[in-house]
C-alpha positions in Angstrom: 0.0 0.0 0.0 1.0 3.6 -0.5 -0.4 4.6 2.9 -0.2 2.9 6.3 -3.0 0.3 6.5 -4.4 -1.4 9.5 -6.5 -4.3 10.4 -7.5 -6.3 13.5 -7.7 -10.0 14.2 -8.6 -12.4 17.0 -6.4 -15.4 17.8 -7.8 -18.5 19.3 -6.7 -21.9 20.5 -8.7 -25.1 20.4 -8.2 -27.2 23.6 -8.9 -30.4 21.7 -7.1 -30.2 18.3 -3.5 -31.4 18.3 -0.3 -29.2 18.1 -0.4 -26.3 15.7 -3.8 -27.3 14.3 -5.3 -25.9 17.5 -4.4 -22.3 16.5 -7.0 -20.3 14.6 -7.4 -16.7 13.5 -10.6 -14.8 12.6 -11.6 -11.2 12.0 -12.1 -9.0 15.0 -15.9 -8.8 14.3 -16.2 -12.5 15.4 -17.6 -13.2 18.8 -15.2 -13.9 21.7 -16.9 -17.3 22.1 -17.0 -19.4 19.0 -16.6 -23.2 18.3 -13.8 -25.0 16.4 -14.6 -25.6 12.7 -13.0 -29.0 13.0 -14.0 -30.6 16.2 -16.8 -28.3 17.5 -15.0 -27.6 20.8 -15.3 -24.1 22.3 -12.2 -22.0 21.3 -10.1 -20.1 23.9 -9.6 -16.4 22.8 -5.9 -15.8 23.4 -5.3 -12.4 21.9 -6.9 -9.5 20.0 -4.2 -7.9 17.9 -3.7 -5.1 15.4 -1.6 -5.1 12.3 0.0 -2.0 10.8 0.6 -2.6 7.1 3.7 -0.7 6.0 4.6 -0.2 2.4 7.7 -2.1 1.2 8.8 0.1 -1.7 12.0 2.1 -1.1 10.5 5.5 -2.0 8.0 5.0 0.8 10.5 4.3 3.6 9.4 7.4 5.5 5.8 6.0 5.7 7.2 2.8 7.1 9.1 4.7 9.8 5.9 6.5 10.7 4.3 3.1 11.3 7.0 1.9 13.7 6.0 4.6 16.2 3.0 2.6 17.2 4.4 -1.0 17.0 5.1 -3.4 19.8 6.5 -6.1 17.5 7.3 -6.7 13.8 6.6 -9.3 11.2 9.4 -9.2 8.6 8.0 -10.6 5.4 10.5 -12.1 2.9 9.8 -13.6 -0.5 11.3 -17.1 -0.8 11.6 -16.9 -4.6 14.0 -13.9 -4.5 17.6 -13.6 -3.2 17.8 -12.4 0.4 18.3 -9.7 1.4 16.8 -7.3 -1.1 17.8 -3.6 -0.5 14.5 -2.6 1.0 14.6 -5.6 3.4 18.0 -4.4 4.7 16.5 -0.9 5.3 13.3 -2.2 6.9 15.3 -4.4 9.4 17.6 -1.4 10.2 14.6 0.7 10.8 13.0 -1.8 13.1 16.2 -2.1 15.1 16.7 1.6 15.3 13.2 2.2 16.7 13.9 -0.3 19.5 11.6 -3.1 18.4 12.9 -6.2 20.2 10.3 -8.8 19.1 10.5 -9.8 15.5 9.0 -12.7 13.6 10.4 -13.6 10.2 7.9 -15.0 7.6 9.4 -16.8 4.5 6.5 -16.5 2.0 5.9 -18.0 -1.5 7.4 -21.4 -0.8 4.9 -22.8 -3.2 6.8 -21.2 -6.0 10.2 -23.0 -5.4 11.5 -26.5 -4.8 12.9 -27.8 -1.5 16.5 -27.1 -2.2 15.9 -23.5 -3.2 13.8 -23.1 0.0 16.7 -24.3 2.1 19.1 -22.0 0.3 16.8 -19.0 0.9 16.4 -20.0 4.5 20.2 -20.0 4.9 20.4 -16.6 3.2 17.9 -15.3 5.7 19.7 -16.6 8.7 23.0 -15.2 7.5 21.3 -11.8 6.9 19.9 -11.5 10.4 23.1 -12.8 12.1 24.2 -10.2 14.7 20.9 -8.3 14.6 17.9 -8.2 17.0 16.3 -10.7 14.7 19.1 -13.3 15.0 17.1 -15.5 17.4 13.8 -14.9 15.6 11.9 -17.9 14.2 11.8 -18.2 10.4 8.4 -19.5 9.4 7.9 -20.9 5.9 4.5 -20.2 4.5 2.3 -19.9 1.4 -0.1 -17.0 2.0 -1.8 -18.0 -1.3 -2.6 -21.5 -0.1 -2.8 -20.6 3.6 -0.1 -23.2 4.3 1.5 -23.1 7.8 -0.4 -20.0 8.8 -1.0 -21.8 12.2 2.7 -21.5 13.0 2.5 -17.8 12.5 -0.5 -17.6 14.8 1.3 -19.7 17.4 4.3 -17.3 17.5 2.1 -14.2 17.6 0.3 -15.7 20.6 3.7 -16.2 22.3 5.1 -12.7 21.9 5.6 -11.1 25.3 2.9 -8.6 26.1 4.5 -5.1 26.7 4.0 -3.3 30.0 1.3 -0.7 29.7 0.9 2.6 31.5 -2.8 3.0 32.4 -2.4 5.9 34.9 -0.6 8.7 33.0 -2.5 11.2 31.0 -3.5 9.7 27.7 -1.4 10.1 24.6 -3.0 9.0 21.4 -0.8 8.9 18.3 -2.7 9.6 15.1 -1.5 7.6 12.0 -4.6 8.1 9.8 -7.7 10.4 9.7 -10.9 10.2 7.8 -14.1 11.8 6.7 -16.6 9.0 6.9 -19.5 10.9 5.2 -20.5 9.8 1.7 -20.8 12.5 -1.0 -24.3 14.0 -1.0 -24.9 13.4 2.7 -27.5 15.9 4.0 -26.2 18.5 6.5 -28.3 17.1 9.4 -26.9 13.6 8.8 -23.2 14.6 8.7 -20.9 12.9 11.2 -17.7 14.4 12.7 -14.2 13.5 11.7 -12.4 10.3 12.8 -8.8 9.9 14.0 -7.2 6.5 13.7 -4.2 5.3 15.7 -3.2 3.9 19.0 -2.9 4.9 22.6 0.7 4.7 23.9 -0.4 5.4 27.5 -3.4 6.3 29.6 -7.1 5.7 29.0 -9.6 7.4 26.7 -13.3 7.3 27.5 -16.4 7.9 25.6 -17.8 11.5 26.1 -14.4 13.0 27.2 -13.2 16.4 25.9 -9.9 16.0 24.1 -7.2 18.3 22.6 -5.4 17.6 19.4 -1.9 19.2 18.9 -0.5 20.8 16.9 -3.9 21.0 15.4 -4.3 23.4 12.5 -0.9 24.8 11.2 -0.8 28.0 9.2 1.6 30.9 8.5 1.4 34.5 9.6 2.1 37.6 7.6 5.8 37.4 8.4 6.1 33.8 7.5 6.0 32.6 11.1 4.1 29.4 12.0 0.8 29.7 13.8 -0.8 26.7 15.4 -4.3 26.3 16.6 -4.9 23.2 18.7 -8.3 21.5 18.2 -10.7 20.7 21.0 -13.6 18.2 20.6 -15.6 15.6 22.4 -15.3 11.8 21.8 -18.6 10.6 20.4 -17.4 7.0 19.5 -14.6 4.6 20.1 -14.2 1.6 17.8 -11.8 -1.3 17.2 -12.8 -1.9 13.6 -16.5 -2.5 13.9 -16.5 -3.2 17.7 -17.9 -0.3 19.8 -15.9 0.5 22.9 -16.8 2.4 26.1 -13.1 3.1 26.8 -9.8 2.5 25.1 -6.5 1.3 26.7 -3.0 1.2 25.3 -2.2 -1.4 22.6 -4.1 -2.0 19.4 -5.5 0.3 16.7 -8.7 2.2 17.3 -10.8 4.9 15.6 -11.8 7.9 17.7 -15.0 9.6 16.5 -15.0 13.3 17.1 -17.4 16.3 16.6 -14.9 18.4 14.6 -15.5 19.4 11.0 -14.8 16.3 8.9 -12.9 18.5 6.4 -10.1 18.7 9.0 -9.7 15.0 9.2 -10.2 14.1 5.5 -7.3 12.6 3.5 -5.1 12.1 6.6 -4.9 15.8 7.5 -4.4 14.9 11.2 -1.6 12.4 10.5 1.2 12.9 13.0 -0.9 14.8 15.5 -1.2 13.8 19.2 -4.6 13.5 21.0 -5.1 13.6 24.7 -6.6 15.5 27.7 -6.5 19.3 27.3 -3.3 20.8 28.8 -1.7 17.4 29.3 0.1 16.9 26.0 3.8 17.5 25.1 4.8 21.0 23.9 4.9 22.1 20.3 8.4 22.9 19.1 9.8 24.6 16.0 13.2 22.9 16.7 14.6 20.0 18.7 18.0 19.0 19.9 18.9 15.4 19.1 21.7 13.0 20.3 22.3 11.3 16.9 23.6 7.9 16.0 24.6 7.5 12.4 24.8 4.2 10.5 28.2 3.5 8.8 26.6 3.1 5.3 23.3 3.2 3.5 21.6 -0.1 3.8 18.8 0.3 1.3 20.8 0.9 -1.9 22.0 -1.7 -4.5 25.4 -0.2 -4.7 28.3 -2.3 -3.6 30.8 0.5 -3.8 31.8 1.3 -0.2 32.8 4.8 -0.9 29.4 5.7 -2.5 27.4 3.8 0.2 29.2 5.6 3.1 26.8 7.7 5.1 29.1 10.5 6.3 28.3 13.1 9.0 25.4 15.5 9.1 26.5 18.9 7.7 25.5 22.4 8.9 22.4 23.6 7.0 21.8 20.2 5.6 18.2 19.3 5.0 17.1 15.9 6.2 13.7 14.1 6.6 13.1 13.4 10.3 10.4 11.1 11.7 8.9 12.3 14.9 6.2 10.0 16.1 4.0 9.2 13.2 5.0 12.2 11.0 7.8 12.8 8.5 8.9 16.5 8.3 11.6 18.5 6.7 14.4 19.5 9.1 17.5 21.7 8.8 20.6 21.1 10.9 21.1 24.6 12.3 23.7 23.8 15.0 26.1 20.9 15.4 28.1 20.3 18.7 29.4 17.6 21.0 32.8 16.0 21.1 31.9 13.7 18.2 29.6 16.3 16.5 26.7 14.1 17.4 24.5 16.7 19.1 22.4 18.3 16.3 19.8 21.0 16.6 17.1 20.6 13.9 14.8 23.4 12.8 11.5 21.8 11.9 9.0 22.7 9.1 6.2 22.5 10.1 6.4 22.5 14.0 5.8 19.3 15.8 4.4 18.0 19.1 7.4 16.1 20.5 8.3 14.5 23.8 11.7 14.7 25.5 13.5 11.3 25.3 11.5 9.9 22.4 13.3 8.2 19.5 13.4 9.8 16.1 14.8 8.6 12.8 16.3 10.7 10.0 16.8 10.1 6.3 18.9 11.8 3.6 17.9 12.5 0.0 19.9 10.1 -2.3 18.8 10.3 -5.9 15.0 10.3 -6.0 14.6 8.6 -2.6 15.0 9.4 1.1 17.5 6.9 2.6 17.6 6.0 6.3 20.9 7.2 7.8 20.4 7.0 11.6 18.4 7.7 14.6 18.6 9.6 17.9 16.9 10.6 21.2 15.4 14.0 21.7 17.4 15.8 24.4 15.5 19.0 24.6 13.0 21.1 22.7 14.1 24.3 21.1 11.7 27.1 20.5 8.1 26.4 21.6 5.1 27.7 19.8 
């Protein structure tokens, strides 16, 4: 996909069926209590999980990085009928590592298109590729998505991923990765519904009927070219996990938050990258941030084998990079470089962004027609607030 996609699923286990045959997956609209389609036994609901579908194409790497901001784990999908690693596979794994994702499952797809010897060769390529990375101990699961072969093994590993520790007591912070106008063309004015923000809670609890603030909100420019931000305030009128209505939402999983704001403001992902939470409890809005940077030694998403051309090199003064803060990619200019290793960089941001001290950001450099990942860092402090 060109944009981040998302979907939900429920994972079950049959107490009677043997081994991997016991593991089943259904859409999230299914009841919690259903019977096994093979033996009729009542299934045990193990997990309700959300998938963030990230684009694989190299020119959409920034979109993939936006998706990592809401992930607890990653499924790295590799085609068995192609040599491993492909350039974009290198970059995706580097991104997953840089954004501190520890739990990774590797899926070797399309095994129906190759013979056994080629499948083993591809498996060895995968293991050599992930050696020394956070995915070195990850399972490699051979599947055919087309024929649904061995999907039970994927479900089993998803059910055994460790559940992250959740913060239910801090003020809520909802990261918006998509936003929508759900009204059909021609809808009468009295039937119009407010805009919807889609994303995930990273902490706290959101409840139906609460008043919430969205930052930075509407961003515009003044007469002198300065940025002006207008936070949005609204009331939550609906909470949904796909088609399931919720009374409240907790951290983990993707949800849609129905609001009373003008749907024009949420149409076509206009709220992408914004933060939603209780009024006065969200992080500040900055026009610049200071980052402790960590650069990779070389570009990992290019086909070039020339070490000199694939060397990343240090960030230069006044260089323009693409920086990922939360679920948004924005242009940034290095306006100050300091530190003993020239690794403390102040980035001027266009447009301003709602950022949290200590959060991880990633940055990319324009190489040809694409933005290539070059490193990551931690936000040490915010510069000018707005």
